[in-house]
N, C-alpha and C positions, 0 to 999 in steps of 0.2 A: 504494500500500500504506500502511496505517496500523497501527502497532504500539504497544501500551500496556503498560508494565511498572509504572507507578505505581499499583498496585492489582492486581486480577486480570490475568493475562496475556491480552491480546486482540490478534489480528492478523487483518486482513481485506484483501481486494482488492475494491473496489467493493461492500462490504457482505457479501461471502462470506468466511466464516471460513476461515483456513488453519491454525488451531491443532489439532494432533493430540490425541487423547485419551490416548495412552500417555505415561508420565511422562518417559522419557529423551529422546524426540524433542522434547518440550516444553522440556526443559532446553537442548537444542542451539539451538532457535529463539530462546529468551530470550537465551542467551549471544551468539549472532550479532547480535541486535538491539542489544546494547550497543556494538557496533563496526561500524556500517554502512559499507560501502565499504572496510573493512580486513580483511585476512586473519586469520582466527582459526586459530592453529596446531593441528594434530591433537593433539599432546600436551596442550594446554590443554583441548580438548574432551573428551579421554579422562579427564583429571583431574577435570573437572566431573562426568562420568557415573559413574566407578568409583572415584575417589579414587586411592589407591596400589595397590589390589588389582585389577590389570587381568586380565581373562580372556584365555585364549590366543587367542580369536577376536576380540579387541578391534577390530582394524582392519576385519575383515569386518562385524562387527556395527555399527560406526560408519557404514560405507558403506550398510548397510541402512537405518539411521535417516535418512541424508541422502536416500536414494531415497524413503522415505516422505514426507519433507517436500516433496520435489519433486512428488510425486503430488498432494499437497494444493495446492501452488502452481499446478500445471497445471490442476487442476479449477476453481480459482477464476479463473484467467486466461482460460480458455475457448479454443476452437480458433482464434479470429480474432485472438488477441493478436499484436502485432508481434514479440515475442521468445518464447523458450521458458523453461520453468522452470529449465533449466540455465544460462540467461543470468542469471537473478535470483539463484539460489543456485549460485554458480559454484565450480568446483574450481580451486585454484591450487596451485603447488608448495608442499607442506608444510601445506596447510590449505584452508579454505573461507571464502567471504565472501558476504554479502548485498549485492547491487549495488542499493542504494536510497539516496536522499538522507538525510542525517542528520535532516532535519526530518520524515521519515516516522515517527520514533520519539519518543514523548512525552518521554522523559528528556532528549533533546537540546534540545527546545523549552523544557523546564523550565530547563535549565542556561543557555540563552541569556537567558531572563527574569531569572534570578538574577544573571547577570553585569551585565546592564543595571541592575538594581536596586541592586547594590552600587556601581556607578559613580555613580548618582544620589545614593545615601546619602553617599558620600565627598565629593560636590560640594555637599552641604547641601541638595539638592532633596528634602526630606522627603516632600512630598505625592506626587511622582512615584515615589520609592523605595517608599513604602508601597503604592502602587497596583500596581507591578510585582511586588513580593513577594506580594501577594494573588493576582495572576493566576497566578504560579508555584505557589503553594500550592493554589489551586483545581483544579489539574490532578490532584492526588492523589485516588484513589478508594478508598483504604485503604492498608495497609502494602504495600510493593513486593513483587510476585509472591506475594501473600498466598494464592493458591489452588493453589500447587504446592510440591513438595519441591525444595529447592535443594541443590546439591553445594558443595564447598569454594570454587570460583571464584565462583559466583553469590552465595554467602553473603557474600563480601567486598564485592561490588557492592551488595547489599541493605543491609548495615551502613553502607556509605559514604553511600548515599542517605538512610537514616533519620537519620544524623548531620547531613547537609546540610539535611534538612527541619526538624529541630529548631533548627539554627542560623539558618535563614531566618525561622522563627517568632520567634525572639528578636530578630533584627535588624529585622523588621517592627514588633515592639512598640516597639523603641527609636525608630524613626521616628515612630510614633504618639505616644509620650511627648513627643518633641520638638515635636509639633504640639499638645500640650495636651490629649490625649484620655485623660488618666489615669482619669477616672471610667468611661469606656466600656470600659476594659480590665480592670476589677476582676474581673468574673465569669470571663473567659477566664484570667486569671492565677491565680485561685483554683483552677481546674480543672488548670492546667498544673503548679503546684507540688505538687498532690496526686498527679499522675501521675509527677512527677520529684522525689521528696522530698529528693534530695541535690544538685540542680542549683543552684549558687550564683547563676548569671546570672539565671535566672528568679525566684529569691527576691529578688534585688536589685531587679528590675523591679517585683515585687509590693510591696516596701517603698516604693519611690519613688511608685508609683501611689497607694498608700494615704496616704502622707504628704502628697502634693499634693492629695488629696481631703479633707484635714482630719482624717485618721484616724491621728494619730501613734501612739497606743497600739497600734492594730492592726498598724501597720508594725513596731513594736518586738516585738510578739508573734510575728510571722513570723520575725524574726531569732532570738528565743529558741527557737522550735520547731526551726529548722534547726540551731542550735548544739547543742541537746540530742541530736538525731539523729546528728549528725556525731561527737560525743563517744562516745555509746553504741554506735554501729554501727561506727565506723572508728577511734575513739580519737584524733581530730584536732580542732583548733579551726577555725573558719571562716578563710578566707584573710585576710591583712592588709587588702586593699582592702575586703572586706565588713565587717571590723571598723571600718575608718575611716568607711564609710558609716553604720554603726550609731552611731558616736560623733558624726557630723555631725548625725544626727537628735536625739540627746540634747541637743546644744548649739544646736539650731535654726539650723544653718548656712544663711545666705541663699543660698548657691550651689545648694542643693537646690530652690529655687523657680524657677530658671532653666529654662524649658521649651526654648528654642532659642537658643543663643548662638554666639559665634565658634568655640568649641572643638567641632568635629564629632567626637564619639566615642560609644562605647556607654555605656549607663547603668552597666553593671558597671565601666567604667573611669573613672567620675567621680572616684573617689578612688584611682586607681592611683598608685603611687609615681613 
């Protein structure tokens, strides 16, 4: 079985889709996919489907949705499969579970790559870290579960994944900056700060990339634009570390020219207290 949640929901067995067309069974399948091999409690499944407004027939209806999913599984598995659909989508005391390896779900392969990339990053293996982060990010086919309505439980998972995705983009850019690829990053960073106009980390990276590309004035313009937005929209100044980065650029601090040095840290933390 192969399940994908990093984009539209996809799930198939040997190329045969098992994704139901109805919305609520799709939610159940997606939620079970986030925890392969682990029991998903019935109350959690109900909360995802109905929130706090449970119908009187909630348990019976949930069982009907599970039967629908098992029919899809059985049809894809075929009559000669060694097990049954009930073996794959199993009932356990208090809940249900998908009995599949974690590697069958793209989000778990993504998180394995992210963990390996972070270890390489912390060890100063910038080339390897950047490559692992790219492989992880290449797995995304759009926003998580982009083609379906999600309930309160899946909404938390989607938000967590989107935050992870942005954080890995930022860390991959840090690795590329340490490798001296500042000029290559300018177009990407221009797009990212337009999409995330209040994100200080991305703005600091754009400032450093521009500065190291010989565009000090443009780097200072990025800071001024961010500061104006923060003051007008939130009534706050940029963080002290971003202010220190700005001051370093004004004084042409030699530390800004260091592409890769003994201090293995993020660009945003260059001037942390």
